[in-house]
TIVO-2410 file (N, C-alpha, C; in nm, 3 decimals):
# residues 199
REC num residu      c1      c2      c3 atome chaine
REC   1      M   0.072  -0.102  -0.004     N      A
REC   1      M  -0.005   0.015  -0.031    CA      A
REC   1      M   0.081   0.128   0.013     C      A
REC   2      L   0.199   0.107   0.088     N      A
REC   2      L   0.276   0.264   0.095    CA      A
REC   2      L   0.344   0.261  -0.038     C      A
REC   3      T   0.392   0.167  -0.099     N      A
REC   3      T   0.419   0.202  -0.237    CA      A
REC   3      T   0.355   0.228  -0.334     C      A
REC   4      A   0.244   0.238  -0.330     N      A
REC   4      A   0.131   0.298  -0.440    CA      A
REC   4      A   0.184   0.466  -0.475     C      A
REC   5      P   0.187   0.487  -0.595     N      A
REC   5      P   0.238   0.608  -0.587    CA      A
REC   5      P   0.140   0.740  -0.532     C      A
REC   6      G   0.198   0.822  -0.465     N      A
REC   6      G   0.118   0.939  -0.395    CA      A
REC   6      G   0.063   0.899  -0.276     C      A
REC   7      L   0.037   0.777  -0.230     N      A
REC   7      L  -0.018   0.717  -0.115    CA      A
REC   7      L   0.028   0.805   0.001     C      A
REC   8      L   0.186   0.788   0.048     N      A
REC   8      L   0.244   0.850   0.149    CA      A
REC   8      L   0.221   0.985   0.137     C      A
REC   9      Q   0.186   1.079   0.046     N      A
REC   9      Q   0.144   1.226   0.047    CA      A
REC   9      Q   0.042   1.241   0.114     C      A
REC  10      V  -0.070   1.136   0.108     N      A
REC  10      V  -0.198   1.170   0.143    CA      A
REC  10      V  -0.263   1.088   0.264     C      A
REC  11      V  -0.162   0.983   0.322     N      A
REC  11      V  -0.226   0.930   0.407    CA      A
REC  11      V  -0.110   0.934   0.556     C      A
REC  12      D  -0.199   0.958   0.672     N      A
REC  12      D  -0.124   0.958   0.806    CA      A
REC  12      D  -0.109   0.789   0.826     C      A
REC  13      F   0.037   0.765   0.783     N      A
REC  13      F   0.027   0.610   0.809    CA      A
REC  13      F   0.108   0.597   0.947     C      A
REC  14      R   0.062   0.501   1.048     N      A
REC  14      R   0.151   0.499   1.171    CA      A
REC  14      R   0.137   0.339   1.210     C      A
REC  15      L   0.290   0.282   1.221     N      A
REC  15      L   0.297   0.163   1.237    CA      A
REC  15      L   0.342   0.146   1.395     C      A
REC  16      V   0.271   0.059   1.440     N      A
REC  16      V   0.282   0.048   1.594    CA      A
REC  16      V   0.350  -0.091   1.612     C      A
REC  17      P   0.454  -0.099   1.645     N      A
REC  17      P   0.540  -0.265   1.647    CA      A
REC  17      P   0.510  -0.279   1.794     C      A
REC  18      W   0.383  -0.330   1.829     N      A
REC  18      W   0.357  -0.409   1.967    CA      A
REC  18      W   0.293  -0.530   1.970     C      A
REC  19      G   0.186  -0.557   1.866     N      A
REC  19      G   0.145  -0.681   1.832    CA      A
REC  19      G   0.052  -0.693   1.957     C      A
REC  20      N   0.056  -0.826   2.004     N      A
REC  20      N  -0.027  -0.890   2.117    CA      A
REC  20      N   0.055  -0.874   2.247     C      A
REC  21      A   0.179  -0.806   2.249     N      A
REC  21      A   0.240  -0.812   2.340    CA      A
REC  21      A   0.164  -0.744   2.469     C      A
REC  22      Y   0.239  -0.770   2.602     N      A
REC  22      Y   0.156  -0.712   2.709    CA      A
REC  22      Y   0.278  -0.677   2.847     C      A
REC  23      F   0.241  -0.586   2.926     N      A
REC  23      F   0.339  -0.591   3.047    CA      A
REC  23      F   0.272  -0.661   3.139     C      A
REC  24      S   0.366  -0.751   3.179     N      A
REC  24      S   0.300  -0.831   3.310    CA      A
REC  24      S   0.297  -0.809   3.464     C      A
REC  25      A   0.283  -0.680   3.473     N      A
REC  25      A   0.306  -0.628   3.618    CA      A
REC  25      A   0.162  -0.652   3.671     C      A
REC  26      V   0.047  -0.589   3.589     N      A
REC  26      V  -0.085  -0.604   3.605    CA      A
REC  26      V  -0.129  -0.734   3.632     C      A
REC  27      T  -0.094  -0.857   3.524     N      A
REC  27      T  -0.149  -0.973   3.490    CA      A
REC  27      T  -0.076  -1.057   3.594     C      A
REC  28      G   0.035  -1.047   3.646     N      A
REC  28      G   0.119  -1.140   3.720    CA      A
REC  28      G   0.146  -1.253   3.638     C      A
REC  29      N   0.120  -1.258   3.506     N      A
REC  29      N   0.208  -1.379   3.459    CA      A
REC  29      N   0.352  -1.380   3.421     C      A
REC  30      K   0.393  -1.477   3.409     N      A
REC  30      K   0.540  -1.500   3.422    CA      A
REC  30      K   0.579  -1.557   3.267     C      A
REC  31      T   0.483  -1.607   3.200     N      A
REC  31      T   0.482  -1.660   3.049    CA      A
REC  31      T   0.378  -1.601   2.973     C      A
REC  32      Y   0.374  -1.578   2.861     N      A
REC  32      Y   0.294  -1.535   2.780    CA      A
REC  32      Y   0.156  -1.613   2.773     C      A
REC  33      D   0.034  -1.531   2.794     N      A
REC  33      D  -0.096  -1.592   2.782    CA      A
REC  33      D  -0.186  -1.514   2.680     C      A
REC  34      R  -0.210  -1.563   2.561     N      A
REC  34      R  -0.284  -1.495   2.476    CA      A
REC  34      R  -0.424  -1.489   2.509     C      A
REC  35      G  -0.482  -1.586   2.585     N      A
REC  35      G  -0.596  -1.565   2.623    CA      A
REC  35      G  -0.623  -1.472   2.758     C      A
REC  36      A  -0.629  -1.539   2.881     N      A
REC  36      A  -0.644  -1.474   2.991    CA      A
REC  36      A  -0.538  -1.371   3.057     C      A
REC  37      G  -0.393  -1.388   3.004     N      A
REC  37      G  -0.301  -1.249   3.044    CA      A
REC  37      G  -0.346  -1.138   2.958     C      A
REC  38      M  -0.342  -1.177   2.824     N      A
REC  38      M  -0.391  -1.060   2.710    CA      A
REC  38      M  -0.516  -0.968   2.750     C      A
REC  39      A  -0.620  -1.084   2.772     N      A
REC  39      A  -0.733  -1.017   2.825    CA      A
REC  39      A  -0.760  -0.930   2.940     C      A
REC  40      A  -0.665  -0.990   3.035     N      A
REC  40      A  -0.645  -0.888   3.166    CA      A
REC  40      A  -0.599  -0.740   3.140     C      A
REC  41      W  -0.457  -0.790   3.058     N      A
REC  41      W  -0.416  -0.629   3.046    CA      A
REC  41      W  -0.519  -0.545   2.964     C      A
REC  42      L  -0.544  -0.585   2.878     N      A
REC  42      L  -0.638  -0.508   2.774    CA      A
REC  42      L  -0.756  -0.447   2.850     C      A
REC  43      S  -0.828  -0.518   2.919     N      A
REC  43      S  -0.927  -0.486   3.026    CA      A
REC  43      S  -0.915  -0.411   3.100     C      A
REC  44      T  -0.772  -0.432   3.171     N      A
REC  44      T  -0.759  -0.318   3.293    CA      A
REC  44      T  -0.662  -0.178   3.246     C      A
REC  45      C  -0.594  -0.221   3.142     N      A
REC  45      C  -0.514  -0.108   3.067    CA      A
REC  45      C  -0.531  -0.030   2.957     C      A
REC  46      G  -0.638  -0.117   2.856     N      A
REC  46      G  -0.651  -0.058   2.745    CA      A
REC  46      G  -0.821  -0.040   2.697     C      A
REC  47      M  -0.889  -0.071   2.619     N      A
REC  47      M  -0.978  -0.014   2.552    CA      A
REC  47      M  -1.005   0.116   2.571     C      A
REC  48      G  -0.929   0.190   2.526     N      A
REC  48      G  -0.917   0.328   2.529    CA      A
REC  48      G  -0.911   0.413   2.632     C      A
REC  49      R  -0.902   0.357   2.737     N      A
REC  49      R  -0.905   0.407   2.866    CA      A
REC  49      R  -0.782   0.553   2.869     C      A
REC  50      A  -0.842   0.644   2.910     N      A
REC  50      A  -0.774   0.804   2.892    CA      A
REC  50      A  -0.692   0.807   3.011     C      A
REC  51      D  -0.698   0.706   3.129     N      A
REC  51      D  -0.581   0.711   3.230    CA      A
REC  51      D  -0.569   0.599   3.318     C      A
REC  52      P  -0.523   0.525   3.230     N      A
REC  52      P  -0.472   0.367   3.288    CA      A
REC  52      P  -0.402   0.360   3.411     C      A
REC  53      P  -0.472   0.267   3.477     N      A
REC  53      P  -0.396   0.269   3.618    CA      A
REC  53      P  -0.274   0.227   3.649     C      A
REC  54      E  -0.209   0.274   3.737     N      A
REC  54      E  -0.066   0.217   3.786    CA      A
REC  54      E  -0.026   0.100   3.761     C      A
REC  55      G   0.093   0.051   3.716     N      A
REC  55      G   0.110  -0.066   3.683    CA      A
REC  55      G   0.119  -0.107   3.537     C      A
REC  56      C   0.017  -0.052   3.454     N      A
REC  56      C  -0.009  -0.125   3.334    CA      A
REC  56      C   0.112  -0.105   3.238     C      A
REC  57      F   0.202  -0.042   3.265     N      A
REC  57      F   0.320  -0.037   3.168    CA      A
REC  57      F   0.463  -0.057   3.238     C      A
REC  58      D   0.443  -0.168   3.355     N      A
REC  58      D   0.554  -0.191   3.422    CA      A
REC  58      D   0.557  -0.364   3.421     C      A
REC  59      G   0.681  -0.376   3.458     N      A
REC  59      G   0.731  -0.526   3.461    CA      A
REC  59      G   0.769  -0.601   3.297     C      A
REC  60      P   0.781  -0.716   3.302     N      A
REC  60      P   0.852  -0.759   3.194    CA      A
REC  60      P   0.759  -0.738   3.087     C      A
REC  61      I   0.812  -0.741   2.939     N      A
REC  61      I   0.717  -0.744   2.844    CA      A
REC  61      I   0.703  -0.918   2.794     C      A
REC  62      L   0.609  -0.948   2.755     N      A
REC  62      L   0.565  -1.072   2.720    CA      A
REC  62      L   0.521  -1.070   2.560     C      A
REC  63      C   0.570  -1.116   2.520     N      A
REC  63      C   0.559  -1.116   2.353    CA      A
REC  63      C   0.499  -1.267   2.330     C      A
REC  64      Q   0.381  -1.251   2.222     N      A
REC  64      Q   0.298  -1.376   2.177    CA      A
REC  64      Q   0.414  -1.486   2.126     C      A
REC  65      H   0.486  -1.450   2.064     N      A
REC  65      H   0.618  -1.521   1.981    CA      A
REC  65      H   0.734  -1.547   2.051     C      A
REC  66      G   0.752  -1.488   2.173     N      A
REC  66      G   0.878  -1.497   2.240    CA      A
REC  66      G   0.972  -1.401   2.238     C      A
REC  67      E   1.104  -1.393   2.267     N      A
REC  67      E   1.191  -1.299   2.289    CA      A
REC  67      E   1.221  -1.247   2.125     C      A
REC  68      D   1.211  -1.334   2.027     N      A
REC  68      D   1.301  -1.277   1.924    CA      A
REC  68      D   1.174  -1.161   1.857     C      A
REC  69      E   1.025  -1.186   1.896     N      A
REC  69      E   0.945  -1.078   1.864    CA      A
REC  69      E   0.962  -0.988   1.926     C      A
REC  70      C   0.993  -0.994   2.052     N      A
REC  70      C   0.998  -0.885   2.175    CA      A
REC  70      C   1.143  -0.800   2.080     C      A
REC  71      A   1.233  -0.856   2.055     N      A
REC  71      A   1.347  -0.822   1.996    CA      A
REC  71      A   1.298  -0.730   1.885     C      A
REC  72      G   1.242  -0.786   1.797     N      A
REC  72      G   1.186  -0.737   1.654    CA      A
REC  72      G   1.119  -0.622   1.666     C      A
REC  73      D   1.036  -0.612   1.773     N      A
REC  73      D   0.957  -0.479   1.820    CA      A
REC  73      D   1.030  -0.382   1.857     C      A
REC  74      A   1.136  -0.422   1.934     N      A
REC  74      A   1.208  -0.323   1.993    CA      A
REC  74      A   1.296  -0.239   1.863     C      A
REC  75      I   1.341  -0.345   1.769     N      A
REC  75      I   1.430  -0.269   1.671    CA      A
REC  75      I   1.330  -0.207   1.556     C      A
REC  76      E   1.221  -0.246   1.552     N      A
REC  76      E   1.125  -0.166   1.442    CA      A
REC  76      E   1.080  -0.058   1.533     C      A
REC  77      G   1.053  -0.044   1.654     N      A
REC  77      G   0.998   0.064   1.707    CA      A
REC  77      G   1.144   0.175   1.729     C      A
REC  78      C   1.253   0.133   1.763     N      A
REC  78      C   1.352   0.224   1.759    CA      A
REC  78      C   1.367   0.281   1.645     C      A
REC  79      A   1.360   0.214   1.501     N      A
REC  79      A   1.400   0.250   1.378    CA      A
REC  79      A   1.289   0.373   1.380     C      A
REC  80      I   1.164   0.340   1.405     N      A
REC  80      I   1.053   0.448   1.364    CA      A
REC  80      I   1.080   0.594   1.447     C      A
REC  81      H   1.125   0.544   1.582     N      A
REC  81      H   1.165   0.637   1.675    CA      A
REC  81      H   1.266   0.733   1.615     C      A
REC  82      A   1.344   0.684   1.574     N      A
REC  82      A   1.497   0.764   1.545    CA      A
REC  82      A   1.463   0.797   1.422     C      A
REC  83      L   1.384   0.763   1.324     N      A
REC  83      L   1.363   0.843   1.202    CA      A
REC  83      L   1.212   0.944   1.208     C      A
REC  84      R   1.208   0.983   1.337     N      A
REC  84      R   1.101   1.058   1.354    CA      A
REC  84      R   0.974   1.043   1.299     C      A
REC  85      E   0.949   0.915   1.307     N      A
REC  85      E   0.786   0.868   1.271    CA      A
REC  85      E   0.755   0.886   1.116     C      A
REC  86      E   0.852   0.940   1.043     N      A
REC  86      E   0.841   0.961   0.909    CA      A
REC  86      E   0.827   0.817   0.837     C      A
REC  87      A   0.734   0.775   0.771     N      A
REC  87      A   0.691   0.657   0.739    CA      A
REC  87      A   0.802   0.677   0.588     C      A
REC  88      A   0.786   0.748   0.523     N      A
REC  88      A   0.858   0.756   0.401    CA      A
REC  88      A   1.009   0.721   0.418     C      A
REC  89      A   1.068   0.749   0.552     N      A
REC  89      A   1.208   0.731   0.590    CA      A
REC  89      A   1.222   0.595   0.657     C      A
REC  90      Y   1.113   0.550   0.749     N      A
REC  90      Y   1.121   0.406   0.800    CA      A
REC  90      Y   1.099   0.319   0.703     C      A
REC  91      W   0.990   0.308   0.651     N      A
REC  91      W   0.929   0.217   0.579    CA      A
REC  91      W   1.018   0.118   0.483     C      A
REC  92      P   1.111   0.176   0.432     N      A
REC  92      P   1.187   0.084   0.360    CA      A
REC  92      P   1.274  -0.017   0.446     C      A
REC  93      F   1.332   0.030   0.580     N      A
REC  93      F   1.357  -0.044   0.665    CA      A
REC  93      F   1.293  -0.141   0.716     C      A
REC  94      I   1.165  -0.125   0.753     N      A
REC  94      I   1.069  -0.215   0.804    CA      A
REC  94      I   1.023  -0.292   0.706     C      A
REC  95      A   1.032  -0.292   0.565     N      A
REC  95      A   0.969  -0.391   0.462    CA      A
REC  95      A   1.103  -0.488   0.462     C      A
REC  96      C   1.221  -0.442   0.455     N      A
REC  96      C   1.341  -0.521   0.452    CA      A
REC  96      C   1.335  -0.627   0.579     C      A
REC  97      F   1.326  -0.556   0.708     N      A
REC  97      F   1.324  -0.607   0.816    CA      A
REC  97      F   1.247  -0.707   0.833     C      A
REC  98      E   1.108  -0.715   0.806     N      A
REC  98      E   0.998  -0.825   0.794    CA      A
REC  98      E   1.032  -0.932   0.719     C      A
REC  99      A   1.113  -0.890   0.605     N      A
REC  99      A   1.142  -0.996   0.487    CA      A
REC  99      A   1.265  -1.093   0.562     C      A
REC 100      Q   1.309  -1.065   0.643     N      A
REC 100      Q   1.419  -1.145   0.689    CA      A
REC 100      Q   1.404  -1.253   0.766     C      A
REC 101      P   1.480  -1.361   0.784     N      A
REC 101      P   1.472  -1.471   0.905    CA      A
REC 101      P   1.516  -1.401   1.037     C      A
REC 102      L   1.410  -1.407   1.107     N      A
REC 102      L   1.412  -1.353   1.261    CA      A
REC 102      L   1.472  -1.433   1.370     C      A
REC 103      T   1.465  -1.584   1.362     N      A
REC 103      T   1.466  -1.697   1.450    CA      A
REC 103      T   1.575  -1.762   1.421     C      A
REC 104      P   1.657  -1.835   1.520     N      A
REC 104      P   1.762  -1.916   1.491    CA      A
REC 104      P   1.732  -2.032   1.420     C      A
REC 105      S   1.597  -2.089   1.418     N      A
REC 105      S   1.572  -2.200   1.353    CA      A
REC 105      S   1.517  -2.197   1.218     C      A
REC 106      A   1.531  -2.035   1.187     N      A
REC 106      A   1.500  -1.983   1.047    CA      A
REC 106      A   1.661  -1.951   0.932     C      A
REC 107      G   1.767  -1.954   1.055     N      A
REC 107      G   1.883  -1.929   1.016    CA      A
REC 107      G   1.889  -1.760   1.037     C      A
REC 108      G   1.835  -1.702   1.119     N      A
REC 108      G   1.854  -1.566   1.153    CA      A
REC 108      G   1.839  -1.534   1.260     C      A
REC 109      S   1.818  -1.374   1.312     N      A
REC 109      S   1.813  -1.346   1.461    CA      A
REC 109      S   1.764  -1.171   1.402     C      A
REC 110      P   1.727  -1.111   1.494     N      A
REC 110      P   1.670  -0.974   1.483    CA      A
REC 110      P   1.779  -0.889   1.491     C      A
REC 111      L   1.890  -0.916   1.533     N      A
REC 111      L   2.025  -0.839   1.541    CA      A
REC 111      L   2.091  -0.839   1.410     C      A
REC 112      R   2.096  -0.937   1.324     N      A
REC 112      R   2.142  -0.966   1.231    CA      A
REC 112      R   2.075  -0.924   1.096     C      A
REC 113      A   1.929  -0.931   1.112     N      A
REC 113      A   1.845  -0.874   1.028    CA      A
REC 113      A   1.863  -0.724   1.040     C      A
REC 114      M   1.856  -0.658   1.164     N      A
REC 114      M   1.888  -0.522   1.166    CA      A
REC 114      M   1.996  -0.447   1.068     C      A
REC 115      E   2.103  -0.536   1.093     N      A
REC 115      E   2.219  -0.472   1.040    CA      A
REC 115      E   2.220  -0.516   0.888     C      A
REC 116      A   2.150  -0.639   0.854     N      A
REC 116      A   2.171  -0.638   0.705    CA      A
REC 116      A   2.070  -0.530   0.634     C      A
REC 117      C   1.969  -0.495   0.700     N      A
REC 117      C   1.852  -0.396   0.658    CA      A
REC 117      C   1.923  -0.252   0.668     C      A
REC 118      L   1.988  -0.221   0.773     N      A
REC 118      L   2.064  -0.098   0.792    CA      A
REC 118      L   2.162  -0.048   0.633     C      A
REC 119      E   2.215  -0.190   0.630     N      A
REC 119      E   2.287  -0.172   0.499    CA      A
REC 119      E   2.228  -0.196   0.383     C      A
REC 120      A   2.123  -0.278   0.358     N      A
REC 120      A   2.053  -0.249   0.237    CA      A
REC 120      A   1.989  -0.117   0.187     C      A
REC 121      V   1.928  -0.060   0.323     N      A
REC 121      V   1.839   0.070   0.287    CA      A
REC 121      V   1.964   0.174   0.266     C      A
REC 122      G   2.056   0.155   0.338     N      A
REC 122      G   2.163   0.278   0.280    CA      A
REC 122      G   2.144   0.408   0.374     C      A
REC 123      Y   2.105   0.400   0.524     N      A
REC 123      Y   2.080   0.515   0.593    CA      A
REC 123      Y   2.235   0.573   0.615     C      A
REC 124      D   2.226   0.713   0.625     N      A
REC 124      D   2.368   0.743   0.643    CA      A
REC 124      D   2.381   0.727   0.782     C      A
REC 125      R   2.538   0.717   0.832     N      A
REC 125      R   2.596   0.700   0.955    CA      A
REC 125      R   2.512   0.728   1.059     C      A
REC 126      A   2.454   0.871   1.084     N      A
REC 126      A   2.398   0.923   1.199    CA      A
REC 126      A   2.246   0.841   1.246     C      A
REC 127      A   2.165   0.822   1.124     N      A
REC 127      A   2.060   0.744   1.131    CA      A
REC 127      A   2.084   0.620   1.154     C      A
REC 128      A   2.167   0.559   1.113     N      A
REC 128      A   2.190   0.390   1.149    CA      A
REC 128      A   2.236   0.395   1.307     C      A
REC 129      E   2.320   0.478   1.333     N      A
REC 129      E   2.389   0.481   1.442    CA      A
REC 129      E   2.251   0.526   1.574     C      A
REC 130      A   2.199   0.595   1.540     N      A
REC 130      A   2.047   0.646   1.633    CA      A
REC 130      A   1.998   0.524   1.642     C      A
REC 131      I   1.967   0.429   1.544     N      A
REC 131      I   1.867   0.319   1.554    CA      A
REC 131      I   1.933   0.199   1.630     C      A
REC 132      R   2.084   0.167   1.605     N      A
REC 132      R   2.139   0.099   1.701    CA      A
REC 132      R   2.164   0.144   1.818     C      A
REC 133      S   2.153   0.258   1.873     N      A
REC 133      S   2.209   0.333   1.994    CA      A
REC 133      S   2.051   0.306   2.074     C      A
REC 134      C   1.944   0.327   2.017     N      A
REC 134      C   1.815   0.319   2.079    CA      A
REC 134      C   1.798   0.114   2.120     C      A
REC 135      V   1.830   0.066   2.019     N      A
REC 135      V   1.827  -0.079   2.046    CA      A
REC 135      V   1.904  -0.147   2.144     C      A
REC 136      S   2.011  -0.075   2.156     N      A
REC 136      S   2.136  -0.139   2.261    CA      A
REC 136      S   2.114  -0.042   2.414     C      A
REC 137      D   2.050   0.062   2.421     N      A
REC 137      D   2.021   0.113   2.532    CA      A
REC 137      D   1.877   0.071   2.617     C      A
REC 138      E   1.887  -0.008   2.681     N      A
REC 138      E   1.775  -0.063   2.756    CA      A
REC 138      E   1.682   0.025   2.787     C      A
REC 139      S   1.701   0.149   2.863     N      A
REC 139      S   1.623   0.220   2.880    CA      A
REC 139      S   1.547   0.293   2.762     C      A
REC 140      A   1.623   0.362   2.691     N      A
REC 140      A   1.565   0.406   2.562    CA      A
REC 140      A   1.437   0.293   2.473     C      A
REC 141      S   1.528   0.177   2.455     N      A
REC 141      S   1.421   0.067   2.388    CA      A
REC 141      S   1.296   0.034   2.444     C      A
REC 142      R   1.305   0.064   2.594     N      A
REC 142      R   1.215   0.030   2.698    CA      A
REC 142      R   1.110   0.148   2.696     C      A
REC 143      A   1.159   0.246   2.671     N      A
REC 143      A   1.048   0.394   2.655    CA      A
REC 143      A   0.971   0.393   2.527     C      A
REC 144      V   1.021   0.340   2.406     N      A
REC 144      V   0.983   0.321   2.268    CA      A
REC 144      V   0.886   0.222   2.284     C      A
REC 145      A   0.927   0.092   2.382     N      A
REC 145      A   0.817  -0.015   2.415    CA      A
REC 145      A   0.661   0.048   2.465     C      A
REC 146      R   0.700   0.113   2.559     N      A
REC 146      R   0.595   0.171   2.653    CA      A
REC 146      R   0.503   0.259   2.576     C      A
REC 147      A   0.571   0.333   2.508     N      A
REC 147      A   0.505   0.433   2.417    CA      A
REC 147      A   0.407   0.346   2.326     C      A
REC 148      N   0.460   0.257   2.238     N      A
REC 148      N   0.391   0.153   2.168    CA      A
REC 148      N   0.297   0.110   2.228     C      A
REC 149      A   0.312   0.059   2.360     N      A
REC 149      A   0.189  -0.021   2.447    CA      A
REC 149      A   0.091   0.092   2.478     C      A
REC 150      E   0.140   0.187   2.515     N      A
REC 150      E   0.040   0.291   2.543    CA      A
REC 150      E  -0.072   0.323   2.395     C      A
REC 151      R  -0.008   0.324   2.298     N      A
REC 151      R  -0.096   0.372   2.169    CA      A
REC 151      R  -0.184   0.242   2.131     C      A
REC 152      T  -0.113   0.137   2.187     N      A
REC 152      T  -0.206   0.012   2.162    CA      A
REC 152      T  -0.313  -0.005   2.244     C      A
REC 153      A  -0.311   0.023   2.373     N      A
REC 153      A  -0.419   0.010   2.490    CA      A
REC 153      A  -0.491   0.162   2.458     C      A
REC 154      A  -0.460   0.255   2.404     N      A
REC 154      A  -0.564   0.362   2.383    CA      A
REC 154      A  -0.635   0.348   2.233     C      A
REC 155      L  -0.602   0.235   2.175     N      A
REC 155      L  -0.711   0.217   2.050    CA      A
REC 155      L  -0.851   0.218   2.091     C      A
REC 156      V  -0.931   0.282   1.994     N      A
REC 156      V  -1.084   0.241   1.997    CA      A
REC 156      V  -1.095   0.255   1.845     C      A
REC 157      P  -1.174   0.135   1.809     N      A
REC 157      P  -1.193   0.029   1.872    CA      A
REC 157      P  -1.096  -0.046   1.947     C      A
REC 158      P  -1.090  -0.095   2.035     N      A
REC 158      P  -0.987  -0.166   2.129    CA      A
REC 158      P  -0.924  -0.281   2.032     C      A
REC 159      H  -0.766  -0.278   2.032     N      A
REC 159      H  -0.702  -0.366   1.988    CA      A
REC 159      H  -0.762  -0.518   2.002     C      A
REC 160      G  -0.774  -0.588   1.896     N      A
REC 160      G  -0.843  -0.726   1.885    CA      A
REC 160      G  -0.748  -0.862   1.841     C      A
REC 161      G  -0.621  -0.813   1.809     N      A
REC 161      G  -0.565  -0.904   1.739    CA      A
REC 161      G  -0.427  -0.818   1.653     C      A
REC 162      T  -0.360  -0.885   1.580     N      A
REC 162      T  -0.263  -0.864   1.474    CA      A
REC 162      T  -0.285  -0.927   1.345     C      A
REC 163      P  -0.278  -0.843   1.213     N      A
REC 163      P  -0.266  -0.675   1.236    CA      A
REC 163      P  -0.383  -0.650   1.296     C      A
REC 164      W  -0.367  -0.521   1.335     N      A
REC 164      W  -0.503  -0.466   1.387    CA      A
REC 164      W  -0.494  -0.315   1.291     C      A
REC 165      I  -0.575  -0.294   1.162     N      A
REC 165      I  -0.566  -0.178   1.095    CA      A
REC 165      I  -0.661  -0.098   1.100     C      A
REC 166      L  -0.650   0.017   1.105     N      A
REC 166      L  -0.783   0.128   1.129    CA      A
REC 166      L  -0.738   0.232   1.007     C      A
REC 167      V  -0.867   0.259   0.979     N      A
REC 167      V  -0.879   0.365   0.857    CA      A
REC 167      V  -0.963   0.447   0.899     C      A
REC 168      D  -0.932   0.575   0.930     N      A
REC 168      D  -1.030   0.654   0.973    CA      A
REC 168      D  -1.111   0.626   1.114     C      A
REC 169      G  -1.053   0.542   1.178     N      A
REC 169      G  -1.076   0.496   1.292    CA      A
REC 169      G  -1.186   0.378   1.306     C      A
REC 170      E  -1.205   0.335   1.168     N      A
REC 170      E  -1.257   0.209   1.142    CA      A
REC 170      E  -1.184   0.083   1.134     C      A
REC 171      Q  -1.178  -0.019   1.221     N      A
REC 171      Q  -1.078  -0.147   1.188    CA      A
REC 171      Q  -1.123  -0.176   1.043     C      A
REC 172      T  -1.017  -0.239   0.960     N      A
REC 172      T  -1.048  -0.324   0.835    CA      A
REC 172      T  -0.976  -0.435   0.809     C      A
REC 173      T  -1.037  -0.538   0.746     N      A
REC 173      T  -0.944  -0.659   0.712    CA      A
REC 173      T  -0.951  -0.680   0.606     C      A
REC 174      G  -1.006  -0.616   0.509     N      A
REC 174      G  -0.989  -0.628   0.345    CA      A
REC 174      G  -0.861  -0.548   0.318     C      A
REC 175      D  -0.851  -0.527   0.164     N      A
REC 175      D  -0.740  -0.474   0.103    CA      A
REC 175      D  -0.745  -0.337   0.158     C      A
REC 176      L  -0.594  -0.315   0.225     N      A
REC 176      L  -0.585  -0.183   0.268    CA      A
REC 176      L  -0.561  -0.071   0.189     C      A
REC 177      L  -0.536  -0.120   0.066     N      A
REC 177      L  -0.513  -0.012  -0.069    CA      A
REC 177      L  -0.668   0.054  -0.085     C      A
REC 178      Q  -0.768  -0.022  -0.082     N      A
REC 178      Q  -0.866  -0.021  -0.137    CA      A
REC 178      Q  -0.961   0.075  -0.027     C      A
REC 179      A  -0.946   0.021   0.079     N      A
REC 179      A  -0.998   0.098   0.200    CA      A
REC 179      A  -0.947   0.257   0.213     C      A
REC 180      V  -0.781   0.282   0.207     N      A
REC 180      V  -0.755   0.401   0.221    CA      A
REC 180      V  -0.823   0.484   0.095     C      A
REC 181      C  -0.800   0.460  -0.020     N      A
REC 181      C  -0.838   0.502  -0.134    CA      A
REC 181      C  -0.978   0.554  -0.121     C      A
REC 182      K  -1.065   0.450  -0.089     N      A
REC 182      K  -1.206   0.500  -0.063    CA      A
REC 182      K  -1.215   0.597   0.033     C      A
REC 183      A  -1.164   0.578   0.148     N      A
REC 183      A  -1.162   0.689   0.235    CA      A
REC 183      A  -1.124   0.830   0.222     C      A
REC 184      Y  -1.010   0.838   0.121     N      A
REC 184      Y  -0.947   0.959   0.077    CA      A
REC 184      Y  -1.068   1.038   0.017     C      A
REC 185      K  -1.095   1.157   0.075     N      A
REC 185      K  -1.183   1.269   0.012    CA      A
REC 185      K  -1.123   1.365  -0.107     C      A
REC 186      G  -0.977   1.389  -0.095     N      A
REC 186      G  -0.928   1.467  -0.217    CA      A
REC 186      G  -0.924   1.390  -0.328     C      A
REC 187      P  -0.843   1.469  -0.446     N      A
REC 187      P  -0.809   1.426  -0.578    CA      A
REC 187      P  -0.745   1.250  -0.542     C      A
REC 188      A  -0.784   1.190  -0.600     N      A
REC 188      A  -0.725   1.026  -0.634    CA      A
REC 188      A  -0.558   1.054  -0.662     C      A
REC 189      P  -0.502   1.010  -0.543     N      A
REC 189      P  -0.357   0.992  -0.611    CA      A
REC 189      P  -0.325   0.875  -0.694     C      A
REC 190      A  -0.240   0.880  -0.764     N      A
REC 190      A  -0.211   0.781  -0.879    CA      A
REC 190      A  -0.227   0.630  -0.826     C      A
REC 191      G  -0.193   0.637  -0.717     N      A
REC 191      G  -0.190   0.464  -0.677    CA      A
REC 191      G  -0.334   0.425  -0.653     C      A
REC 192      C  -0.423   0.553  -0.645     N      A
REC 192      C  -0.581   0.471  -0.621    CA      A
REC 192      C  -0.672   0.481  -0.767     C      A
REC 193      R  -0.573   0.532  -0.856     N      A
REC 193      R  -0.670   0.587  -0.980    CA      A
REC 193      R  -0.750   0.474  -1.024     C      A
REC 194      G  -0.646   0.367  -1.043     N      A
REC 194      G  -0.734   0.220  -1.100    CA      A
REC 194      G  -0.869   0.175  -1.023     C      A
REC 195      L  -0.868   0.239  -0.885     N      A
REC 195      L  -0.973   0.182  -0.780    CA      A
REC 195      L  -1.081   0.308  -0.748     C      A
REC 196      A  -1.055   0.418  -0.863     N      A
REC 196      A  -1.128   0.559  -0.827    CA      A
REC 196      A  -1.276   0.507  -0.839     C      A
REC 197      A  -1.343   0.411  -0.887     N      A
REC 197      A  -1.452   0.399  -0.943    CA      A
REC 197      A  -1.541   0.341  -0.789     C      A
REC 198      S  -1.475   0.311  -0.725     N      A
REC 198      S  -1.498   0.211  -0.605    CA      A
REC 198      S  -1.519   0.334  -0.481     C      A
REC 199      R  -1.460   0.461  -0.503     N      A
REC 199      R  -1.492   0.590  -0.401    CA      A
REC 199      R  -1.618   0.606  -0.392     C      A
***
């Protein structure tokens, strides 16, 4: 969708790499629980609450697919943060990173994938070092994770799984390009022109 001509100029795209993760202080979980643990975190801390209670963003982070997913989310979050949340700047890295093997069983690791994509995308030295610095600094990467958890918890309608895609506040499971082009009220960008009849 983001590679369709003209779309980045007309859409306010936000990727929040958090998925089905949650902080465990409120739930008391030691290991990830997609059922009761996630539901407890969302019902206590999420559902669009303006002021979540103390502890919602404390304790270990538990990710649905384990530590490699948590590391991947941290890397993507740090890239987005370091590149000032500008989709045109971070999207090439995210697209590359998502295409890499991230687990040892697949012959990869999140850090190897990060390095491969920093090289492939060709960020200048300052941008690449800003991403690496955030990833290697536990307090910086945790602050990014907290911000992503807060964004996920604040979603209305509430986060119900991954991917959780909202277009103008409405959850969509269909063709994202179609949904964005249909919702856009201005002149159709080039990437939407073949879909203009559906608007």
